MIBA-462128 format. One record per residue: residue in three letters; z, y, x of N, C-alpha, C in turn; residue number from 1. Coordinates in steps of 0.05 Angstrom, whole numbers, padded with zeros to 5 digits. Atoms other than C-alpha are relative to their C-alpha. Layout:
REC  type      nz      ny      nx     caz     cay     cax      cz      cy      cx  seq
REC   ala       Z       Y       X       Z       Y       X       Z       Y       X  NUM
...
***
This chain:
REC  type      nz      ny      nx     caz     cay     cax      cz      cy      cx  seq
REC   unk   00021  -00001   00024  -00038   00678   02209  -00004   00024  -00010    1
REC   unk  -00009  -00030   00008  -00016   00753   02187  -00015   00013   00022    2
REC   unk   00008  -00022  -00021  -00042   00781   02248  -00037  -00005  -00009    3
REC   unk   00035   00004   00003  -00117   00746   02236  -00005   00022  -00029    4
REC   unk   00004  -00024   00028  -00110   00772   02161  -00008   00027  -00002    5
REC   unk   00003  -00026  -00002  -00103   00836   02183  -00016   00007   00014    6
REC   unk   00018  -00008  -00008  -00151   00838   02228  -00028   00002  -00011    7
REC   unk   00018   00005   00026  -00200   00809   02179  -00007   00024  -00016    8
REC   unk   00004  -00014   00014  -00183   00861   02135  -00001   00031   00012    9
REC   unk   00015  -00019  -00014  -00187   00917   02189  -00026   00006  -00001   10
REC   unk   00024   00001  -00002  -00255   00901   02204  -00012   00003  -00025   11
REC   unk   00011  -00006   00024  -00271   00904   02129  -00001   00031  -00008   12
REC   unk  -00004  -00039  -00002  -00246   00978   02125  -00011   00006   00011   13
REC   unk   00020  -00005  -00020  -00282   00986   02184  -00022   00005  -00010   14
REC   unk   00026  -00002   00014  -00344   00978   02155  -00007   00017  -00025   15
REC   unk   00003  -00018   00019  -00328   01010   02089   00000   00025   00011   16
REC   unk  -00004  -00026  -00013  -00309   01074   02128  -00027   00006   00010   17
REC   unk   00022  -00001  -00009  -00370   01066   02172  -00027   00016  -00029   18
REC   unk   00017   00005   00015  -00415   01061   02106   00013   00034  -00022   19
REC   unk   00002  -00023   00006  -00382   01120   02076  -00001   00028   00010   20
REC   unk   00003  -00013  -00017  -00388   01164   02131  -00022   00009  -00005   21
REC   unk   00033   00001   00005  -00462   01147   02120  -00011   00018  -00024   22
REC   unk  -00005  -00012   00017  -00455   01172   02054   00001   00024  -00004   23
REC   unk   00006  -00030   00002  -00428   01235   02071  -00013   00015   00012   24
REC   unk   00012  -00013  -00010  -00469   01258   02118  -00031   00001  -00013   25
REC   unk   00021  -00003   00002  -00530   01240   02080  -00002   00003  -00026   26
REC   unk  -00011   00010   00021  -00506   01240   02006  -00017   00028  -00015   27
REC   unk   00023  -00011   00010  -00568   01284   01961   00016   00026  -00013   28
REC   unk  -00013  -00027   00006  -00514   01336   01932   00023  -00007   00002   29
REC   unk  -00023   00007  -00011  -00449   01360   01946   00015  -00017  -00023   30
REC   unk  -00031   00028   00009  -00409   01309   01893  -00002  -00022   00003   31
REC   unk   00003   00033  -00021  -00435   01245   01932   00013   00011   00022   32
REC   unk  -00023  -00010  -00037  -00402   01286   01995   00031  -00001  -00017   33
REC   unk  -00028  -00001   00001  -00338   01298   01954   00013  -00031  -00007   34
REC   unk  -00002   00030   00006  -00342   01219   01927   00000  -00011   00025   35
REC   unk  -00004   00027  -00021  -00354   01187   01993   00029   00017   00024   36
REC   unk  -00020  -00009  -00011  -00301   01238   02024   00024  -00008  -00013   37
REC   unk  -00019   00016   00013  -00251   01214   01969   00005  -00021   00005   38
REC   unk   00002   00027  -00011  -00269   01146   01985   00005  -00010   00023   39
REC   unk  -00013  -00004  -00024  -00257   01162   02055   00028  -00009   00005   40
REC   unk  -00036  -00001  -00006  -00184   01179   02051   00010  -00024  -00017   41
REC   unk  -00016   00035   00008  -00167   01113   02007  -00009  -00018   00022   42
REC   unk   00006   00017  -00021  -00205   01077   02069   00025   00004   00017   43
REC   unk  -00024  -00006  -00030  -00155   01113   02119   00031  -00014  -00016   44
REC   unk  -00027   00005   00012  -00102   01102   02070   00008  -00034  -00004   45
REC   unk   00001   00027   00001  -00113   01021   02061   00008  -00007   00025   46
REC   unk  -00005   00004  -00023  -00122   01026   02138   00029  -00002   00011   47
REC   unk  -00034  -00012  -00010  -00051   01055   02150   00012  -00026  -00013   48
REC   unk  -00024   00020   00010  -00019   01003   02100  -00004  -00034   00015   49
REC   unk   00005   00022  -00017  -00057   00946   02139   00016   00004   00025   50
REC   unk  -00006  -00002  -00022  -00028   00970   02203   00032  -00001  -00007   51
REC   unk  -00024   00001   00015   00040   00981   02164   00011  -00034   00006   52
REC   unk  -00007   00027   00000   00040   00905   02148  -00002  -00016   00030   53
REC   unk  -00001   00017  -00028   00014   00879   02218   00029   00002   00017   54
REC   unk  -00027  -00012  -00011   00079   00925   02256   00016  -00006  -00016   55
REC   unk  -00033   00011   00012   00123   00902   02196   00017   00030  -00001   56
REC   unk  -00011  -00011   00002   00149   00968   02190  -00005   00027  -00025   57
REC   unk   00004  -00013   00026   00161   01022   02132  -00011   00023   00012   58
REC   unk   00013  -00032  -00003   00139   01081   02169  -00024   00004  -00002   59
REC   unk   00033  -00006   00005   00067   01075   02163  -00006  -00001  -00031   60
REC   unk  -00005   00007   00037   00082   01059   02078   00000   00032  -00008   61
REC   unk  -00005  -00028   00001   00110   01128   02082  -00024   00018   00005   62
REC   unk   00018  -00010  -00013   00063   01156   02124  -00027  -00003  -00022   63
REC   unk   00022  -00003   00024   00004   01133   02071   00007   00014  -00021   64
REC   unk  -00009  -00015   00027   00042   01162   02017  -00003   00023  -00006   65
REC   unk   00000  -00030  -00001   00041   01225   02037  -00035   00009   00016   66
REC   unk   00030  -00013   00000  -00033   01222   02059  -00014  -00008  -00022   67
REC   unk   00006  -00003   00023  -00044   01195   01992   00000   00037  -00022   68
REC   unk  -00007  -00021   00006  -00016   01260   01968  -00013   00016   00007   69
REC   unk   00022  -00022  -00009  -00058   01306   02011  -00026  -00007  -00016   70
REC   unk   00020   00013   00005  -00117   01266   01991  -00011   00011  -00029   71
REC   unk   00011  -00008   00041  -00114   01278   01917  -00001   00023   00000   72
REC   unk  -00009  -00024   00004  -00087   01344   01921  -00031   00024   00017   73
REC   unk   00025  -00020  -00013  -00153   01368   01976  -00018  -00014  -00021   74
REC   unk   00021   00010   00034  -00203   01331   01924   00003   00017  -00021   75
REC   unk  -00005  -00019   00021  -00175   01363   01869  -00014   00034  -00001   76
REC   unk   00018  -00027  -00005  -00188   01433   01897  -00024  -00002   00007   77
REC   unk   00021   00000  -00010  -00250   01414   01928  -00023   00003  -00029   78
REC   unk   00013   00002   00027  -00272   01397   01859   00003   00026  -00019   79
REC   unk   00001  -00034   00007  -00246   01461   01831  -00018   00022   00016   80
REC   unk   00019  -00024  -00022  -00282   01503   01887  -00031  -00006  -00012   81
REC   unk   00033   00008   00005  -00347   01472   01867  -00010  -00002  -00031   82
REC   unk  -00001   00003   00030  -00345   01473   01789   00000   00036  -00004   83
REC   unk   00004  -00024   00002  -00321   01544   01794   00003   00027   00019   84
REC   unk   00006  -00022  -00030  -00323   01584   01860   00022   00002   00014   85
REC   unk  -00022  -00010  -00012  -00256   01594   01868   00024  -00018  -00002   86
REC   unk  -00016   00006  -00002  -00195   01558   01880   00030   00010  -00019   87
REC   unk  -00024  -00013   00010  -00132   01597   01864  -00014   00028  -00029   88
REC   unk  -00004  -00022   00014  -00138   01643   01801   00008   00018  -00009   89
***
């Protein structure tokens, strides 16, 4: 039963990721692209967590935490670059 639930979740997350890639490619301005990229990172984290549940191992959860930290820092740095033109002052 958990395998079927994980497959359905993976399918839903994949559809959401495809829609985010579309927004990333077509987005009218840079802010929409940043939001699409951040949402794509969240979808990737969800995909890693679902795979961790499916395989019943804790290694994927640690990878998801690391990916979340890197995704947050990259989004914050990119937003600061768009606002000020540089990341480090």
